[in-house]
C-alpha positions as a printed NumPy array, in Angstrom:
array([[ 14.402,  13.695,  14.835],
       [ 12.571,  13.048,  18.073],
       [ 10.813,   9.891,  19.191],
       [  7.926,  10.208,  21.639],
       [  7.412,   7.386,  24.149],
       [  3.982,   7.282,  25.795],
       [  4.645,   5.615,  29.155],
       [  2.042,   7.162,  31.449],
       [ -0.247,   4.135,  31.656],
       [ -1.656,   3.215,  35.047],
       [ -0.859,  -0.502,  34.805],
       [ -3.887,  -1.398,  36.94 ],
       [ -4.323,  -4.809,  35.308],
       [ -0.59 ,  -5.478,  35.126],
       [ -0.187,  -5.006,  38.87 ],
       [  2.867,  -2.758,  38.787],
       [  4.927,  -0.335,  36.736],
       [  4.746,  -2.157,  33.426],
       [  6.907,   0.461,  31.738],
       [  9.913,  -0.764,  33.748],
       [  9.177,  -4.493,  33.93 ],
       [ 12.258,  -6.507,  33.003],
       [ 11.766,  -8.507,  29.806],
       [ 15.327,  -8.735,  28.431],
       [ 18.145, -11.094,  29.43 ],
       [ 19.98 ,  -8.298,  31.266],
       [ 16.924,  -6.737,  32.894],
       [ 16.059,  -4.49 ,  29.966],
       [ 12.56 ,  -3.083,  29.871],
       [ 10.466,  -2.678,  26.737],
       [ 11.24 ,   1.026,  26.944],
       [ 14.982,   0.281,  26.704],
       [ 14.474,  -1.855,  23.629],
       [ 12.292,   0.788,  22.019],
       [ 14.928,   3.476,  22.573],
       [ 17.652,   1.238,  21.191],
       [ 15.582,   0.587,  18.083],
       [ 14.848,   4.299,  17.704],
       [ 18.573,   5.09 ,  17.925],
       [ 19.305,   2.516,  15.229],
       [ 16.685,   4.163,  12.999],
       [ 18.399,   7.552,  13.3  ],
       [ 16.411,   9.386,  15.964],
       [ 18.361,  12.024,  17.892],
       [ 16.595,  12.045,  21.27 ],
       [ 13.53 ,  10.78 ,  23.099],
       [ 10.604,  12.56 ,  24.727],
       [  9.206,  10.242,  27.41 ],
       [  5.705,  10.964,  28.74 ],
       [  5.31 ,   9.571,  32.278],
       [  3.257,  10.065,  35.416],
       [  4.701,  12.02 ,  38.36 ],
       [  4.294,   8.929,  40.577],
       [  6.846,   6.93 ,  38.597],
       [  9.273,   9.734,  37.784],
       [ 11.795,   8.639,  40.439],
       [ 11.541,   4.981,  39.388],
       [ 12.107,   5.854,  35.732],
       [ 15.1  ,   8.046,  36.581],
       [ 16.608,   5.253,  38.701],
       [ 16.042,   2.708,  35.943],
       [ 17.745,   4.82 ,  33.307],
       [ 20.612,   5.508,  35.703],
       [ 21.205,   1.754,  35.961],
       [ 20.452,   0.939,  32.316],
       [ 22.139,   3.491,  30.147],
       [ 19.553,   4.67 ,  27.559],
       [ 20.476,   4.63 ,  23.91 ],
       [ 19.25 ,   8.209,  23.407],
       [ 19.238,  11.475,  25.376],
       [ 15.956,  11.657,  27.266],
       [ 13.622,  14.485,  28.159],
       [ 10.604,  13.967,  30.374],
       [  7.041,  15.242,  30.156],
       [  4.856,  14.694,  33.231],
       [  1.241,  13.789,  32.611],
       [ -1.192,  14.261,  35.456],
       [ -4.105,  11.81 ,  35.644],
       [ -7.034,  13.37 ,  37.544],
       [ -8.224,  11.261,  40.454],
       [-11.786,  10.009,  40.216],
       [-12.343,  10.853,  36.577],
       [-15.996,  11.308,  35.76 ],
       [-17.52 ,   8.529,  33.718],
       [-19.142,   9.609,  30.455],
       [-22.884,   9.993,  30.687],
       [-25.115,   7.728,  28.631],
       [-27.033,  10.812,  27.509],
       [-23.89 ,  12.01 ,  25.723],
       [-23.83 ,   8.823,  23.665],
       [-27.489,   9.2  ,  22.792],
       [-26.98 ,  12.832,  21.86 ],
       [-24.028,  11.933,  19.658],
       [-25.981,   9.323,  17.704],
       [-28.963,  11.649,  17.346],
       [-26.79 ,  14.489,  16.033],
       [-25.05 ,  12.04 ,  13.706],
       [-28.382,  10.993,  12.227],
       [-29.53 ,  14.599,  11.846],
       [-26.244,  15.567,  10.205],
       [-26.349,  12.754,   7.654],
       [-30.008,  13.489,   6.976],
       [-29.177,  17.119,   6.241],
       [-26.197,  16.079,   4.106],
       [-28.459,  13.874,   2.007],
       [-30.749,  16.862,   1.329],
       [-28.107,  19.487,   0.537],
       [-28.514,  20.881,  -3.004],
       [-24.901,  22.078,  -3.531],
       [-21.42 ,  20.759,  -2.829],
       [-20.668,  23.725,  -0.576],
       [-23.649,  23.093,   1.68 ],
       [-22.893,  19.381,   1.596],
       [-19.336,  20.009,   2.809],
       [-20.59 ,  22.3  ,   5.572],
       [-23.027,  19.647,   6.783],
       [-20.218,  17.081,   6.934],
       [-18.475,  19.221,   9.564],
       [-21.476,  18.66 ,  11.813],
       [-21.409,  14.935,  11.003],
       [-17.713,  14.731,  11.891],
       [-18.209,  16.447,  15.237],
       [-21.077,  14.123,  16.119],
       [-19.127,  11.024,  15.071],
       [-16.076,  12.102,  17.059],
       [-18.216,  12.806,  20.119],
       [-19.827,   9.4  ,  19.931],
       [-16.611,   7.456,  19.277],
       [-14.685,   9.157,  22.083],
       [-17.563,   8.78 ,  24.541],
       [-18.122,   5.138,  23.583],
       [-14.446,   4.24 ,  24.06 ],
       [-14.321,   5.994,  27.428],
       [-17.616,   4.46 ,  28.529],
       [-16.533,   0.91 ,  27.752],
       [-13.245,   1.359,  29.6  ],
       [-14.385,   3.346,  32.638],
       [-17.626,   1.444,  33.261],
       [-15.826,  -1.921,  33.272],
       [-14.01 ,  -3.549,  36.155],
       [-10.223,  -3.353,  35.628],
       [ -9.852,  -7.133,  35.65 ],
       [-12.364,  -7.487,  32.807],
       [-11.459,  -4.384,  30.82 ],
       [ -9.262,  -6.125,  28.258],
       [-11.881,  -8.756,  27.461],
       [-14.671,  -6.207,  27.203],
       [-12.572,  -4.017,  24.903],
       [-11.848,  -7.055,  22.725],
       [-15.588,  -7.72 ,  22.357],
       [-16.238,  -4.025,  21.725],
       [-13.631,  -3.852,  18.945],
       [-14.834,  -7.132,  17.443],
       [-18.365,  -5.731,  17.198],
       [-17.188,  -2.382,  15.821],
       [-14.899,  -3.917,  13.198],
       [-17.03 ,  -6.983,  12.507],
       [-20.065,  -4.949,  11.496],
       [-18.185,  -3.273,   8.64 ],
       [-18.196,  -6.311,   6.294],
       [-21.954,  -6.503,   6.821],
       [-22.923,  -2.85 ,   6.621],
       [-20.547,  -1.662,   3.893],
       [-21.896,  -3.916,   1.107],
       [-25.453,  -2.969,   2.035],
       [-24.765,   0.762,   1.884],
       [-22.802,   0.286,  -1.332],
       [-25.724,  -1.576,  -2.894],
       [-28.128,   1.183,  -1.863],
       [-25.841,   3.836,  -3.374],
       [-25.49 ,   1.859,  -6.599],
       [-29.18 ,   1.062,  -6.883],
       [-30.85 ,   4.253,  -5.62 ],
       [-28.12 ,   6.921,  -5.556],
       [-25.68 ,   8.475,  -3.101],
       [-28.322,  10.468,  -1.258],
       [-30.116,   7.297,  -0.216],
       [-26.88 ,   5.794,   1.089],
       [-26.525,   8.829,   3.354],
       [-30.133,   8.336,   4.379],
       [-29.285,   4.782,   5.458],
       [-26.542,   6.191,   7.699],
       [-28.996,   8.723,   9.116],
       [-31.505,   5.955,   9.822],
       [-28.792,   3.994,  11.647],
       [-28.05 ,   7.029,  13.813],
       [-31.73 ,   7.522,  14.652],
       [-32.14 ,   3.816,  15.416],
       [-29.144,   3.89 ,  17.777],
       [-30.589,   6.975,  19.481],
       [-33.913,   5.173,  19.987],
       [-32.122,   2.202,  21.554],
       [-30.239,   4.6  ,  23.846],
       [-33.411,   6.388,  24.893],
       [-35.023,   3.033,  25.627],
       [-32.087,   2.139,  27.867],
       [-32.33 ,   5.457,  29.721],
       [-36.069,   5.041,  30.238],
       [-35.79 ,   1.472,  31.477],
       [-32.613,   1.57 ,  33.538],
       [-32.03 ,   5.239,  34.372],
       [-35.588,   6.365,  35.018],
       [-35.71 ,   8.863,  32.162],
       [-39.068,  10.628,  32.011],
       [-40.458,  13.346,  29.752],
       [-42.907,  15.711,  31.399],
       [-44.826,  18.804,  30.316],
       [-45.092,  20.965,  33.44 ],
       [-46.753,  24.298,  32.625],
       [-46.6  ,  23.479,  28.947],
       [-42.794,  23.181,  28.891],
       [-41.068,  19.945,  27.92 ],
       [-38.703,  18.713,  30.623],
       [-36.546,  15.578,  30.744],
       [-35.756,  14.183,  34.177],
       [-34.682,  10.985,  35.955],
       [-36.932,   9.352,  38.516],
       [-34.835,   8.601,  41.655],
       [-36.932,   5.582,  42.63 ],
       [-36.196,   3.814,  39.361],
       [-32.5  ,   4.613,  39.563],
       [-32.259,   3.231,  43.114],
       [-33.882,  -0.052,  42.094],
       [-31.255,  -0.456,  39.407]])
């Protein structure tokens, strides 16, 4: 069996190569302890994912601290200046999520219902991935952990409130109406997102020559 160690983190908040920081009495790193535990559990070798910038440091560390398992390396490149997710992608994801659940609630057969759920899954995955990236990349590194904690508290804390409500709707009015509640939530989130884009990003909808066109007003963006 193989154990995979994901050790390509940037360590921007830690202030150094956290993968090799000494935490044990003899200078062992967390990675050393993990490999020792994996060997005790019966794993045969380790696949360590690292960044090219720390490859030499990792090799030196393992030369000094004999690893408990044979190691193979995989280099992960992190593109410089990664583009931040656009707010319009979040709005589009919530809108598509609402449309998908609305269609699912109206489907007359199980086959069509299952097909509509594929669209719902794609929209949900788009929104979740974009939201996670947005929260992390739009936040200052020093505050990222705290912001992520608030983000996860909101995401997880809303479940005990929303789940009983949707369950009551399904029990009282039927499953289709519970899907409709989810669709309404998606549309409401999209409206909030559009309001943010209009107020803070200068989003404007025009009808030049009879064609609808969405654009951002530079003057509004500069004031922000």
